[in-house]
C-alpha positions in Angstrom: -243.3 -10.3 164.1 -240.9 -11.4 161.4 -237.1 -12.1 162.2 -235.0 -9.4 161.0 -232.8 -10.8 157.9 -229.4 -11.6 157.9 -227.6 -10.1 155.8 -224.1 -9.8 155.1 -220.8 -8.4 153.1 -219.6 -11.1 151.1 -217.5 -8.3 149.3 -216.3 -5.0 150.4 -216.1 -3.3 147.1 -215.7 -0.2 147.9 -217.0 1.0 144.6 -218.0 4.3 143.4 -221.4 2.6 142.3 -222.1 -0.8 141.9 -224.8 -1.8 139.8 -226.5 -4.9 137.9 -225.8 -7.9 140.0 -226.0 -11.4 138.0 -225.5 -14.6 139.0 -224.2 -17.3 136.8 -225.7 -20.6 137.9 -223.0 -22.5 135.4 -220.1 -20.5 137.2 -221.7 -20.4 140.3 -220.4 -16.4 139.8 -221.9 -13.1 140.9 -221.6 -10.5 137.5 -221.7 -7.2 138.5 -220.4 -3.6 137.0 -218.9 -0.1 139.4 -220.9 2.6 136.2 -218.7 4.8 137.5 -214.9 4.0 138.2 -216.2 2.0 135.0 -215.5 -1.9 134.9 -217.0 -5.1 134.5 -216.5 -7.3 137.9 -216.8 -11.3 138.3 -217.1 -12.4 142.2 -216.7 -15.9 143.1 -218.2 -16.6 146.5 -216.1 -19.7 147.1 -212.8 -18.2 147.0 -213.1 -14.6 147.3 -211.9 -13.5 144.3 -213.2 -11.0 142.8 -211.7 -10.1 139.0 -212.3 -6.8 137.3 -212.2 -5.4 133.6 -211.6 -1.4 133.8 -213.6 0.2 130.5 -212.9 3.3 129.2 -216.4 5.1 129.9 -219.3 5.0 132.0 -221.2 1.3 132.0 -224.7 1.5 132.5 -225.4 -2.4 132.6 -225.0 -5.8 130.4 -225.5 -9.5 129.9 -224.2 -12.4 129.7 -224.0 -14.1 126.5 -224.8 -17.8 125.9 -221.3 -18.0 124.0 -219.6 -16.1 126.4 -218.5 -13.4 127.2 -220.8 -10.0 127.9 -223.4 -7.8 126.1 -223.2 -4.0 127.7 -225.1 -1.0 127.9 -222.9 1.9 127.8 -222.0 5.7 126.9 -222.1 5.5 123.8 -224.3 2.5 122.6 -224.6 -1.1 122.7 -220.6 -3.2 123.4 -219.6 -6.8 123.2 -216.8 -7.2 125.7 -214.7 -10.4 125.0 -213.6 -11.8 129.0 -210.9 -13.7 127.5 -209.2 -11.1 125.8 -210.8 -7.8 127.3 -211.5 -6.6 123.9 -214.5 -4.0 123.4 -216.6 -3.9 120.2 -219.2 -1.2 119.6 -222.5 -3.0 117.8 -224.2 0.3 117.5 -224.9 3.6 119.0 -228.6 4.4 118.5 -228.4 8.0 120.2 -225.0 8.9 118.2 -226.8 12.1 118.0 -227.4 13.1 121.0 -224.2 13.4 123.4 -225.8 14.8 126.8 -227.4 10.8 126.8 -225.8 7.7 128.0 -227.1 4.3 128.3 -228.2 3.5 131.7 -230.4 0.0 133.3 -231.0 -3.1 131.0 -231.5 -6.7 131.1 -232.6 -9.2 128.3 -235.9 -11.0 128.2 -236.6 -14.7 128.4 -236.0 -14.9 124.7 -232.5 -13.3 124.5 -233.4 -9.5 123.4 -231.6 -7.2 125.5 -233.5 -4.1 126.7 -232.0 -0.7 127.9 -232.8 2.7 128.5 -230.5 6.2 128.1 -230.3 9.0 130.8 -228.6 12.5 130.3 -225.3 12.2 131.7 -225.1 14.7 134.4 -227.9 12.2 136.8 -226.9 15.2 139.3 -228.6 17.8 136.9 -231.0 16.2 135.0 -233.3 17.8 131.6 -235.5 20.1 132.3 -237.3 18.3 129.7 -237.7 14.2 128.7 -235.0 13.5 126.0 -234.4 9.6 126.9 -235.7 6.7 125.3 -236.3 2.5 125.5 -234.2 0.2 122.9 -234.7 -3.2 122.7 -231.1 -5.3 121.1 -232.3 -8.4 119.0 -230.1 -11.4 118.7 -229.1 -10.0 114.6 -227.8 -7.3 116.2 -230.7 -4.9 115.4 -231.9 -2.2 117.7 -235.2 -0.4 117.8 -236.2 2.3 119.3 -239.3 1.1 121.5 -240.8 4.1 123.3 -239.4 7.3 124.3 -240.4 10.5 126.3 -238.3 9.5 129.6 -235.7 11.4 131.9 -234.3 8.8 133.1 -234.9 5.1 132.1 -234.1 2.4 134.7 -235.7 -1.0 136.1 -236.8 -3.4 133.7 -239.0 -6.6 134.7 -240.8 -9.0 133.1 -244.2 -11.1 134.7 -243.4 -14.9 135.4 -246.2 -15.4 132.8 -243.9 -13.0 130.6 -247.4 -11.6 129.4 -246.5 -7.9 131.4 -242.9 -5.7 131.3 -242.4 -3.0 133.8 -240.2 -0.1 132.8 -239.6 3.0 135.3 -238.5 6.3 134.6 -236.9 7.1 137.7 -236.7 10.9 137.8 -240.7 11.3 137.2 -241.0 8.6 139.8 -243.1 6.6 137.9 -243.3 2.5 137.1 -245.0 1.7 133.9 -246.8 -1.8 133.0 -246.6 -2.6 129.1 -248.4 -5.4 127.4 -246.1 -7.9 126.4 -245.5 -10.4 123.7 -242.7 -12.9 124.4 -242.4 -14.0 121.1 -242.0 -11.0 119.0 -240.9 -8.6 121.8 -243.6 -6.3 121.2 -244.9 -4.1 123.6 -248.1 -1.6 123.7 -250.8 -0.2 126.0 -248.2 1.7 128.5 -250.0 2.7 132.1 -248.7 3.9 135.0 -248.0 1.3 137.4 -246.6 2.7 140.5 -246.0 6.1 141.8 -242.5 6.2 143.5 -242.3 9.5 145.2 -244.6 12.7 144.5 -242.5 15.6 144.0 -241.6 18.0 141.1 -240.9 16.3 138.1 -238.2 15.2 137.7 -237.6 14.9 140.9 -234.9 16.7 143.4 -231.7 15.1 143.8 -232.1 12.6 146.8 -235.7 11.8 146.1 -236.6 7.9 146.3 -237.0 6.8 142.8 -237.2 3.0 141.6 -234.0 1.8 139.9 -233.3 -2.0 139.8 -236.5 -4.0 139.8 -237.3 -8.7 139.7 -239.9 -10.3 140.1 -240.5 -12.3 143.2 -240.8 -16.3 143.3 -244.4 -15.2 144.2 -244.9 -12.7 141.1 -244.6 -9.5 143.1 -242.6 -7.3 141.8 -239.7 -6.1 144.0 -237.6 -2.5 143.2 -234.8 -1.0 144.8 -234.7 2.7 145.5 
């Protein structure tokens, strides 16, 4: 029998909805967000300090930028956040025509493209029909709709060899796999990888569903429920 994992609370953040932990190896710091009391945070494990950048609207995900600051997916599109000044600059809003939607989970692939999907803003009352989509923001700031027909776009990860992209629809209880082309960012051949819950679609509130995912060192997909 394996020993119980040694789990410790490193920050009693009292977050409303803590999401998207991103470790910065250069700074030896953990960036994370509180989606519902919207803010970007930076936690320094050495000192125990947690710095916050309050935001004016819901933030679904973010990624660190090589030249500093972050790129973020928020209710009204993609944004840059300057960590020196706290300034927030909109890049684009591909769903400005769908005010009931906002951006949710997102992640960078290994070529620096930022992927993020949308969801109905009122998470407790999902729509009767799927109306969310998956987008890719390239380094030149062009934005591409990559797939659609989801209830709540969520949970991205790539295989160790970059041949497969994993993506989920939380409110459908489904995880998908796509063929992935690392050099171009193209995806194809969507298929069901795993069903995380068996219930009516969209899932009733409180039903276990996949949220954030990552690839373990041995190549397995880990997903939070």
